[in-house]
C-alpha positions in Angstrom: -14.2 -14.1 -18.6 -13.2 -16.0 -15.4 -10.3 -18.7 -15.8 -11.2 -21.5 -13.3 -10.4 -24.9 -12.5 -8.2 -25.1 -16.0 -10.6 -23.6 -18.3 -12.3 -20.3 -19.3 -16.2 -20.1 -18.2 -18.9 -17.8 -19.5 -21.5 -16.3 -17.1 -24.1 -18.6 -18.3 -22.0 -21.8 -17.9 -20.8 -20.8 -14.5 -24.1 -20.1 -13.0 -25.5 -23.4 -14.0 -22.9 -25.1 -11.7 -23.6 -22.9 -8.5 -26.7 -21.6 -6.5 -24.6 -18.9 -5.0 -21.2 -17.1 -6.2 -19.9 -17.3 -2.9 -19.2 -20.8 -3.6 -16.3 -19.7 -5.6 -15.3 -16.4 -4.7 -16.5 -12.8 -3.9 -16.2 -10.1 -1.1 -18.2 -10.2 2.2 -18.2 -8.2 5.3 -17.2 -9.4 8.7 -16.2 -7.7 12.1 -13.1 -8.7 14.0 -13.8 -9.6 17.5 -10.4 -10.6 19.2 -8.5 -8.6 21.7 -7.5 -5.1 20.5 -8.5 -5.8 17.0 -12.3 -5.9 18.1 -14.6 -3.7 16.6 -12.7 -3.2 13.4 -14.8 -4.1 10.2 -13.1 -6.0 7.6 -14.0 -7.3 3.9 -12.7 -10.6 2.8 -11.9 -11.1 -0.6 -11.7 -14.6 -2.6 -11.2 -14.6 -6.5 -11.4 -18.4 -6.7 -7.9 -18.9 -8.0 -6.1 -19.2 -4.8 -5.9 -15.3 -4.2 -7.3 -14.2 -0.8 -6.9 -11.1 1.0 -8.5 -9.0 3.9 -9.2 -5.3 3.5 -9.8 -3.7 6.5 -12.6 -0.9 6.5 -11.9 0.1 9.9 -8.3 0.9 9.0 -8.5 3.0 6.0 -9.5 0.4 3.5 -5.8 -1.0 3.6 -5.0 -4.6 2.9 -3.7 -6.7 5.9 -3.4 -10.6 5.3 -3.0 -11.8 1.6 -2.3 -15.3 0.6 -1.9 -17.3 -2.7 -2.8 -20.9 -2.5 -2.0 -20.8 1.2 1.2 -18.9 1.0 1.4 -15.6 2.5 2.3 -12.7 0.1 3.0 -10.0 2.8 4.9 -9.7 6.1 2.7 -9.5 9.3 4.0 -8.0 12.4 3.8 -9.0 16.2 1.0 -6.2 16.8 -1.5 -8.1 14.5 -4.5 -6.2 13.1 -5.5 -3.5 15.5 -8.7 -1.4 15.7 -8.2 2.5 15.1 -8.7 3.6 18.5 -5.5 2.2 19.7 -3.8 4.6 17.2 -0.8 6.5 18.9 -0.1 9.3 16.5 3.0 10.9 18.5 6.6 9.9 17.6 7.1 6.3 16.6 3.8 5.3 18.1 2.4 4.5 14.7 4.3 1.3 14.9 2.2 0.1 17.8 -0.5 -1.0 15.2 1.7 -1.2 12.2 0.5 -4.7 11.3 2.5 -4.9 8.1 0.2 -6.3 5.4 0.2 -6.1 1.8 -0.8 -2.4 1.5 -0.8 0.3 4.4 -1.3 3.7 3.2 0.7 6.5 4.6 -0.4 10.2 4.4 -2.5 12.4 3.7 -1.2 15.6 4.9 2.2 14.2 5.9 4.2 11.0 5.7 7.7 9.7 6.7 9.7 10.0 9.7 8.5 12.0 12.9 9.8 15.5 12.7 9.0 19.2 13.6 7.2 21.3 11.0 6.0 24.6 12.2 3.4 24.7 9.4 1.6 21.7 11.0 -1.8 21.8 12.8 -0.3 18.8 14.8 0.7 19.1 18.4 -0.3 21.4 21.0 -1.1 24.9 19.6 -0.1 28.1 21.0 -2.0 31.4 21.0 -0.6 34.6 19.3 -2.0 37.6 20.8 -0.9 39.9 18.1 -2.2 37.9 15.2 -5.3 36.8 17.2 -5.2 33.2 16.4 -3.7 29.9 17.3 -0.3 28.8 15.8 0.6 25.2 15.5 3.8 24.0 17.3 4.4 21.4 14.3 5.2 18.1 16.0 4.1 15.3 13.6 4.5 11.5 14.1 5.5 8.7 11.7 3.6 8.2 8.4 0.4 10.2 9.0 -3.0 9.2 10.1 -5.2 7.8 7.0 -4.7 4.3 7.7 -6.1 4.7 11.2 -9.3 6.3 10.0 -12.3 3.9 9.4 -14.2 4.1 6.2 -17.5 5.8 6.0 -20.3 5.1 3.3 -19.0 1.5 2.9 -19.9 -0.4 0.0 -19.3 -4.0 -0.5 -20.9 -5.2 -3.7 -20.2 -7.3 -7.0 -21.7 -7.4 -10.7 -21.4 -9.2 -13.9 -19.9 -6.9 -16.5 -20.5 -9.2 -19.5 -18.6 -12.4 -18.6 -16.4 -10.8 -16.0 -17.7 -10.8 -12.2 -16.2 -7.8 -10.5 -16.3 -7.4 -6.8 -15.2 -4.6 -4.6 -15.1 -2.6 -1.3 -15.5 1.4 -1.6 -15.5 3.9 1.1 -14.4 7.5 2.3 -11.8 8.4 5.0 -11.4 12.1 5.9 -8.4 13.6 7.5 -9.6 16.7 9.1 -8.9 19.2 11.9 -10.5 22.6 12.8 -8.3 25.4 11.5 -6.3 22.9 9.4 -6.5 20.0 6.8 -9.7 18.7 5.3 -8.6 16.1 3.0 -11.0 13.4 1.8 -9.7 10.0 0.6 -12.2 8.1 -1.7 -10.9 4.4 -2.2 -12.1 1.5 -4.0 -10.3 -2.0 -4.0 -11.5 -4.5 -6.5 -10.9 -7.8 -7.9 -12.2 -10.1 -10.6 -13.3 -13.7 -10.3 -10.9 -16.0 -11.8 -8.0 -13.6 -11.7 -4.9 -12.9 -9.7 -5.0 -9.2 -9.6 -6.1 -6.4 -7.0 -6.9 -2.9 -8.1 -6.7 0.3 -5.7 -8.1 3.6 -7.0 -7.8 6.3 -4.9 -8.9 10.1 -5.3 -7.7 12.5 -2.7 -9.5 15.9 -2.6 -8.8 19.0 -0.8 -12.3 20.0 0.5 -10.8 22.9 2.5 -10.8 26.6 1.6 -6.8 26.9 1.5 -4.0 25.2 -0.3 -3.1 22.0 1.4 0.3 20.3 1.4 -0.4 16.6 0.4 1.7 13.4 0.9 1.0 9.8 -0.3 2.9 6.6 0.1 1.8 3.0 -0.5 3.7 0.8 2.1 3.7 -2.4 0.4 5.2 -5.1 2.7 6.2 -8.3 1.3 7.1 -11.3 3.5 8.2 -15.0 3.9 8.0 -17.3 1.9 7.7 -14.9 -0.9 10.6 -13.0 0.6 13.7 -15.7 1.1 17.3 -15.2 0.5 17.0 -16.4 -3.1 14.4 -13.9 -4.0 15.0 -11.3 -6.5 13.9 -7.5 -7.0 12.5 -6.9 -10.5 13.4 -3.1 -10.8 14.6 -1.0 -13.7 15.9 2.2 -12.3 17.3 5.2 -14.0 19.3 6.0 -11.0 19.5 4.6 -7.3 20.7 6.4 -4.3 20.6 5.5 -0.6 18.5 7.4 2.0 21.2 7.8 4.5 24.6 6.7 5.8 23.5 3.4 7.1 22.3 2.4 3.6 25.1 4.1 1.7 27.7 1.3 2.0 25.5 -1.6 0.5 24.1 0.5 -2.3 25.7 -1.8 -4.8 23.8 -4.7 -3.3 20.3 -3.3 -3.3 19.1 -6.1 -5.5 20.1 -8.8 -3.1 18.1 -9.9 0.0 20.1 -11.8 2.7 18.9 -14.4 5.4 17.5 -13.3 8.6 20.4 -11.4 10.2 20.6 -10.6 14.0 20.7 -6.8 15.0 20.0 -5.8 11.4 19.2 -2.2 10.8 16.9 -1.1 8.0 18.3 0.1 4.6 16.2 2.4 2.4 17.0 3.3 -1.5 15.3 5.8 -3.6 15.0 4.5 -7.2 14.1 6.8 -10.2 12.0 4.4 -12.0 12.0 3.7 -15.8 8.6 3.8 -17.6 7.1 2.5 -20.8 5.8 4.8 -23.6 2.7 5.5 -21.6 4.4 6.7 -18.4 3.4 3.3 -16.7 6.1 1.8 -14.5 6.3 -1.5 -12.8 8.1 -3.1 -10.1 8.2 -6.9 -9.0 9.6 -9.3 -6.5 9.9 -13.2 -7.1 11.2 -16.4 -6.1 11.9 -18.4 -9.2 12.4 -21.7 -7.4 9.7 -21.7 -4.7 9.3 -25.5 -4.1 6.1 -27.1 -5.3 4.6 -24.1 -6.6 7.6 -23.6 -9.2 7.5 -19.8 -8.7 6.1 -17.2 -6.6 6.0 -13.4 -7.1 4.2 -10.3 -7.1 4.1 -7.1 -9.2 2.9 -3.5 -8.6 2.0 -1.5 -11.8 1.3 2.2 -11.6 1.4 5.7 -13.4 4.7 7.4 -12.4 3.1 11.0 -13.2 0.9 10.2 -10.3 3.6 8.6 -8.0 6.8 9.8 -9.2 9.0 8.4 -6.3 9.8 5.1 -5.4 11.4 3.8 -2.1 12.9 0.2 -1.2 12.7 -1.0 2.3 14.9 -3.6 3.0 14.9 -5.0 6.6 16.2 -8.8 6.7 16.1 -8.9 10.6 15.2 -12.0 12.4 11.4 -11.6 13.1 11.2 -8.5 11.1 12.2 -10.2 7.7 10.4 -7.8 5.3 10.9 -5.8 2.1 8.8 -2.8 1.2 7.8 -1.7 -2.2 6.7 1.9 -1.7 5.3 4.1 -4.7 5.0 7.5 -3.5 4.4 11.2 -4.1 7.2 12.0 -1.6 10.5 10.9 0.3 10.3 9.7 3.9 12.5 12.2 5.8 9.9 14.6 6.7 7.6 17.2 5.0 10.0 20.3 5.5 13.0 18.3 3.5 10.3 17.6 0.7 9.3 21.2 0.7 12.9 22.5 0.5 13.8 20.1 -2.3 10.6 20.9 -4.4 8.9 17.4 -4.0 6.1 18.3 -1.8 2.5 18.4 -3.6 0.1 21.1 -2.8 -3.7 20.6 -3.6 -5.6 23.7 -4.2 -9.2 24.2 -2.7 -11.4 21.8 -4.5 -8.5 19.9 -6.3 -8.2 16.3 -6.4 -5.3 13.7 -7.0 -5.9 10.2 -8.4 -3.8 7.3 -7.7 -4.2 4.0 -9.5 -2.4 0.7 -8.7 -2.4 -2.8 -9.8 -1.0 -5.5 -7.7 -0.6 -9.0 -9.6 0.4 -12.5 -8.2 3.2 -14.3 -10.4 2.9 -18.1 -9.8 4.8 -19.6 -12.9 8.2 -19.1 -14.3 6.5 -17.9 -17.6 4.6 -15.0 -15.7 7.7 -14.1 -13.9 9.6 -14.0 -17.2 6.9 -11.7 -18.9 7.1 -9.2 -16.1 10.9 -9.1 -16.2 10.7 -8.7 -19.9 8.3 -5.9 -19.6 10.2 -4.2 -16.8 13.5 -4.6 -18.8 12.1 -2.9 -21.8 11.2 0.4 -19.9 13.2 3.4 -20.6 
């Protein structure tokens, strides 16, 4: 039942007051038309509570801008939204259209830093005359291709389910190459009228005829005014360790976020997340003194068995003032390292992997406290 304008409404009560639910909220398709974003299809979501977000159907059905009552929840980079044809897959070229945004997906066959991997179909192949086949040279770029693949079979719709109005965008993105990967992502992004929550439900299927290595990382990028020097991470970790030597000296300050800092380098920490009795885990980030809105926060809830690893990206640089909360199947130092250390997931032909995330906004001190208590109770 939607809670709007200070009270709960039944379907009948609400429909007596409007001619079209678009007067209150819903999802609608639009086409971006400015500069290098031109031709990228998008879906605009409004839940009626002040939560609005943009889902880029032309960019993997990822979520770019997201606001609550006019306040941005995410960091937005100088690239802005860019259409998929501008994707540069080599090296760090992925960063040229990394718009930031609330959720950008990394994968499907590889994620993390650019690296050499001789099992990869990427790069310029070489012909092996003895084996009679092309062999990969194995150069892979940053964070994979999936966020730059437009959705097919796009469906944007909504329906009443009893007294709840649910609306969504759903589509399919295929990462495929001849002689290599054939992975299909079926994604549904949904919301409910009168709620401050977003659901992402993904199914990745290996539609090829050979086992396929698979990496999945949800790059959730929070920004100002949610990210400030009085913001707090809400994380219950069994163990925390730095990614590299740059982050190591500051591991004991992982829970702090400084003001914008000149010439700052990024810090990344891996957390072994605590869970509840059902294997669910939750991570949050909040400002408890956010001016006239009292509190502003966000949480991500998911099943740790689906996404066993979690990365925290801290980047308090001037202009790049962002933190990333990153549930994942992998680490971010490349596929060979994950393979050697036993993290790399392999999907057999026809096998599917499911990933389910709930992202919620916190706008009162009571809501922040409730999430803190739930996270603190995890073991």
